[in-house]
C-alpha positions as CSV (number, residue, x, y, z in Angstrom):
1,M,48.5,6.6,68.4
2,E,46.9,10.0,68.2
3,N,45.8,11.7,65.0
4,Y,47.4,14.8,63.8
5,N,44.1,16.5,63.4
6,E,43.5,16.1,67.1
7,T,46.7,18.0,67.9
8,P,46.3,21.6,69.0
9,Q,47.2,24.1,66.3
10,Q,50.0,25.7,68.4
11,E,51.7,22.3,68.8
12,R,51.7,21.3,65.1
13,S,54.7,23.5,64.2
14,K,56.7,21.6,66.9
15,V,56.4,18.2,65.1
16,N,59.9,16.9,64.3
17,P,59.6,13.8,62.0
18,F,62.9,12.4,63.1
19,L,61.8,12.2,66.7
20,S,58.0,12.1,66.7
21,T,57.8,9.3,64.2
22,W,58.9,6.8,66.8
23,M,56.0,7.3,69.2
24,H,53.4,9.2,67.1
25,P,53.6,7.8,63.5
26,K,50.0,8.7,62.6
27,Q,50.3,12.3,63.9
28,T,53.6,12.7,62.1
29,A,52.2,11.2,58.9
30,R,49.4,13.7,58.9
31,Y,51.9,16.5,59.4
32,M,54.0,15.3,56.5
33,I,50.9,15.0,54.3
34,D,49.4,18.3,55.1
35,A,52.5,20.5,55.8
36,K,55.5,19.2,54.0
37,S,56.6,18.9,50.4
38,I,57.7,15.9,48.3
39,G,61.3,17.2,48.5
40,Y,61.3,17.2,52.3
41,A,60.0,13.6,52.2
42,I,62.8,12.6,49.8
43,L,65.3,14.2,52.2
44,I,64.0,12.1,55.1
45,M,64.0,8.9,53.2
46,S,67.4,9.5,51.7
47,I,69.0,9.9,55.1
48,A,67.1,6.8,56.3
49,Y,68.3,4.7,53.3
50,I,71.9,5.4,54.3
51,G,71.3,3.3,57.3
52,A,69.4,0.7,55.3
53,M,72.2,0.4,52.8
54,L,74.8,0.0,55.5
55,T,73.0,-3.0,56.8
56,G,73.2,-4.4,53.3
57,L,76.9,-4.6,53.7
58,I,76.6,-7.8,55.8
59,D,78.3,-10.7,53.9
60,S,79.1,-8.4,50.9
61,D,82.4,-10.2,50.1
62,F,82.9,-8.3,46.8
63,L,83.4,-5.1,48.8
64,L,86.2,-6.5,51.1
65,N,89.0,-4.8,49.1
66,V,87.2,-1.5,48.8
67,S,88.1,1.4,51.2
68,P,85.4,2.0,53.9
69,W,85.4,5.7,52.9
70,I,84.5,4.8,49.3
71,I,81.8,2.5,50.5
72,V,80.3,5.2,52.7
73,L,80.5,7.7,49.8
74,F,78.6,5.3,47.5
75,C,76.0,4.7,50.2
76,V,75.4,8.4,50.5
77,I,75.2,8.9,46.7
78,L,73.0,5.9,46.0
79,A,70.7,6.4,49.0
80,P,68.4,9.0,47.4
81,I,68.0,7.0,44.2
82,S,67.3,3.8,46.1
83,A,64.9,5.7,48.5
84,I,62.9,7.2,45.7
85,I,62.6,3.9,43.8
86,G,61.9,1.7,46.8
87,T,59.4,4.1,48.4
88,A,57.6,4.7,45.1
89,F,57.2,1.0,44.6
90,S,55.9,0.5,48.2
91,T,53.6,3.5,47.7
92,L,52.1,2.1,44.6
93,I,51.4,-1.3,46.3
94,F,49.9,0.1,49.5
95,W,48.0,2.7,47.6
96,L,46.3,0.2,45.3
97,I,45.7,-2.5,48.0
98,G,44.3,0.2,50.3
99,K,41.8,1.2,47.7
100,L,40.3,-2.3,48.1
101,F,39.6,-1.4,51.7
102,K,38.0,2.0,50.7
103,G,41.1,4.0,51.4
104,S,41.1,7.6,50.4
105,A,44.9,8.5,50.1
106,T,46.3,9.9,47.0
107,F,49.6,8.6,45.6
108,S,51.6,11.7,46.8
109,E,50.0,11.5,50.3
110,M,51.0,7.9,50.6
111,F,54.5,8.7,49.3
112,K,55.1,11.5,51.7
113,G,53.8,9.4,54.6
114,L,55.9,6.3,53.8
115,S,59.0,8.4,53.9
116,L,58.7,8.0,57.7
117,A,58.9,4.2,57.5
118,G,62.7,4.4,57.2
119,V,63.3,6.8,60.1
120,P,64.2,4.0,62.6
121,F,67.1,2.9,60.3
122,I,68.8,6.3,60.9
123,A,69.6,5.0,64.3
124,L,71.6,2.2,62.7
125,I,74.1,4.5,61.0
126,P,76.5,5.0,63.9
127,F,76.5,1.3,64.7
128,Y,77.3,0.1,61.2
129,L,79.9,2.9,60.6
130,I,81.7,1.8,63.7
131,W,81.5,-1.8,62.6
132,L,82.7,-1.0,59.1
133,F,85.7,1.1,60.2
134,T,86.8,-1.1,63.1
135,S,86.2,-4.6,61.7
136,P,85.2,-4.6,58.0
137,E,86.1,-8.3,57.6
138,S,83.6,-9.5,60.3
139,L,81.0,-7.3,58.6
140,M,81.5,-8.2,54.9
141,D,83.3,-11.6,54.9
142,A,80.7,-14.4,54.8
143,N,83.4,-16.9,55.7
144,Y,84.7,-14.9,58.8
145,M,85.4,-17.4,61.5
146,E,87.2,-15.4,64.2
147,S,85.6,-14.0,67.3
148,A,82.9,-11.4,66.7
149,P,83.8,-7.7,67.5
150,W,82.1,-6.0,70.4
151,I,79.9,-4.0,68.0
152,F,78.4,-7.2,66.5
153,W,75.6,-7.9,69.0
154,P,74.5,-4.3,69.6
155,S,74.3,-3.8,65.8
156,L,72.2,-6.9,65.2
157,L,69.9,-6.1,68.2
158,M,69.3,-2.6,66.9
159,T,68.7,-3.9,63.4
160,A,66.0,-6.3,64.7
161,V,64.4,-3.5,66.8
162,T,64.4,-0.9,64.1
163,S,63.1,-3.4,61.5
164,I,60.1,-4.3,63.7
165,W,59.4,-0.7,64.5
166,S,59.6,0.3,60.9
167,I,56.7,-2.2,60.2
168,V,54.7,-0.6,63.1
169,I,55.3,2.8,61.6
170,T,54.3,1.6,58.2
171,V,51.0,0.3,59.4
172,G,50.3,3.6,61.2
173,V,51.2,5.7,58.2
174,V,49.0,3.6,55.8
175,A,46.1,3.9,58.3
176,E,46.5,7.7,58.5
177,A,47.0,8.3,54.8
178,H,44.0,6.1,53.8
179,R,42.0,7.3,56.8
180,F,40.9,3.9,57.9
181,S,41.5,1.6,60.9
182,N,44.8,0.1,61.9
183,W,43.5,-3.4,61.2
184,K,42.7,-2.4,57.5
185,A,46.2,-0.9,57.3
186,F,47.7,-4.1,58.8
187,F,46.1,-6.2,56.1
188,T,47.1,-3.7,53.4
189,V,50.7,-4.2,54.4
190,L,50.4,-8.0,55.0
191,I,48.7,-9.0,51.8
192,P,51.4,-7.9,49.4
193,S,54.0,-9.3,51.8
194,I,52.4,-12.7,51.6
195,V,52.1,-12.5,47.8
196,G,55.7,-11.5,47.6
197,V,56.8,-14.5,49.7
198,I,54.7,-16.9,47.6
199,I,56.2,-15.5,44.3
200,L,59.7,-15.8,45.7
201,F,59.1,-19.4,46.8
202,I,57.8,-20.3,43.4
203,L,60.8,-18.7,41.7
204,L,63.2,-20.6,44.0
205,I,61.4,-23.9,43.2
206,I,61.7,-23.1,39.4
207,I,65.4,-22.2,39.8
208,F,66.0,-25.4,41.8
209,I,64.2,-27.6,39.3
210,G,66.2,-25.9,36.5
211,I,69.5,-26.5,38.2
212,I,68.6,-30.2,38.7
213,G,67.6,-30.5,35.1
214,I,70.8,-28.9,33.9
215,S,72.9,-31.2,36.1
216,M,71.2,-34.3,34.6
217,I,72.0,-33.4,31.0
């Protein structure tokens, strides 16, 4: 992954974050940091979060009786809010952890860079819209037992691919924003993930013990 600073000046204006992020995340991150505003970053992440929110419809039984048009409208409305909150939280974590590895990014630089992490999820929007409008029961009913629609496997495959690629982009963005190696960026992303899993595991154990305790009363 090449650095933005190594890109000739005449080519910098040609950087399209929606396209270049896939193959050149570090170059695109540097372009976002140096040339784009917070508002532009929010626009990118807001569009990306529409795709992310559509994937969240899987097994959402409480939405079965809601019109698909209303669901899409709420996704569009809530996407910017969710994007800002989610990205700000990720930014804070990766910014602080990165400082332990002598990273030099500012909070705003990391925030603008991390707006690119959701770009792959934009590719999911047409898949989940087709699924939502053609077979909403198979998408949102956790107890759906009939044959899966044709869009089922392509959607799940794309979800897996974009999720993995989003992680790759995140590592590249963190490395470029903090100006350190990909390995340091990898551990900057990995450490809070492991801590989060441990905390979740502990909470599940506490809840399980609490349920057992209540049932024995």
